C-alpha positions as MATLAB code, in Angstrom:
seq = 'MHTVFTRWWQDGSIDAIHHALHDEVRRSEGRHTGPTAAITDSESVRAAEVVVDSPSYDAGKEVAGRKGA';
ca = [
     -19.171   10.094    4.833;
     -19.027   11.241    1.418;
     -16.103    8.697    1.019;
     -18.189    6.058    2.159;
     -21.374    7.423   -0.457;
     -18.509    7.607   -3.422;
     -17.472    3.998   -2.899;
     -20.534    2.569   -2.456;
     -22.060    4.400   -5.688;
     -18.904    3.388   -7.903;
     -19.227   -0.289   -6.637;
     -22.756   -0.476   -7.303;
     -24.038   -0.763   -3.423;
     -26.805    2.059   -3.525;
     -28.697    0.159   -6.905;
     -28.242   -2.732   -5.052;
     -29.806   -1.232   -1.748;
     -32.491    0.440   -3.959;
     -33.568   -2.388   -5.993;
     -34.221   -4.446   -2.869;
     -35.593   -1.716   -0.980;
     -38.187   -1.579   -4.315;
     -38.831   -5.331   -4.361;
     -39.641   -5.390   -0.934;
     -41.769   -2.567   -1.272;
     -43.521   -4.511   -4.364;
     -43.797   -7.686   -2.355;
     -45.358   -6.159    0.666;
     -48.175   -5.081   -1.625;
     -48.904   -8.219   -2.685;
     -47.581   -7.315   -6.236;
     -44.366   -8.973   -8.127;
     -41.173   -7.391   -8.005;
     -41.068   -7.222  -12.035;
     -43.075   -4.660  -13.943;
     -45.887   -6.121  -15.597;
     -46.459   -3.622  -18.300;
     -44.683   -0.832  -20.314;
     -45.533    2.116  -22.251;
     -43.874    3.024  -25.349;
     -44.362    6.339  -27.776;
     -42.934    7.726  -30.467;
     -42.472   10.872  -31.635;
     -44.905   12.535  -34.451;
     -43.342   14.473  -36.760;
     -45.469   17.167  -38.915;
     -46.121   16.548  -42.546;
     -45.382   19.384  -45.216;
     -48.828   20.280  -46.887;
     -47.933   19.193  -50.326;
     -47.273   15.586  -48.593;
     -50.454   13.820  -50.290;
     -49.670   10.178  -49.846;
     -51.634    8.590  -46.994;
     -52.004   11.584  -44.399;
     -52.209   10.641  -41.167;
     -53.398   12.696  -37.763;
     -51.793   11.731  -33.991;
     -55.163   12.748  -32.145;
     -52.940   12.530  -29.015;
     -50.459   15.121  -29.716;
     -53.333   16.894  -32.024;
     -50.427   16.646  -34.712;
     -51.215   16.271  -38.532;
     -48.031   14.449  -39.690;
     -46.511   10.733  -39.576;
     -45.351    8.545  -36.508;
     -41.899    8.214  -36.293;
     -40.426    4.627  -36.281;
];
């Protein structure tokens, strides 16, 4: 059994089965198969107290500093 699983993992069959089942579940729920939204975030970096040019505050993380790019 392990040999079969390994072969399927290496040739991409496991991913294909996963994606097919995922798409079928979304279709059965009346949804699009692909995602329709994405969430991105960047890391906040604490600024030294001596930094005076355009200080900022990340309210979501409660951190005074700058948002990374």
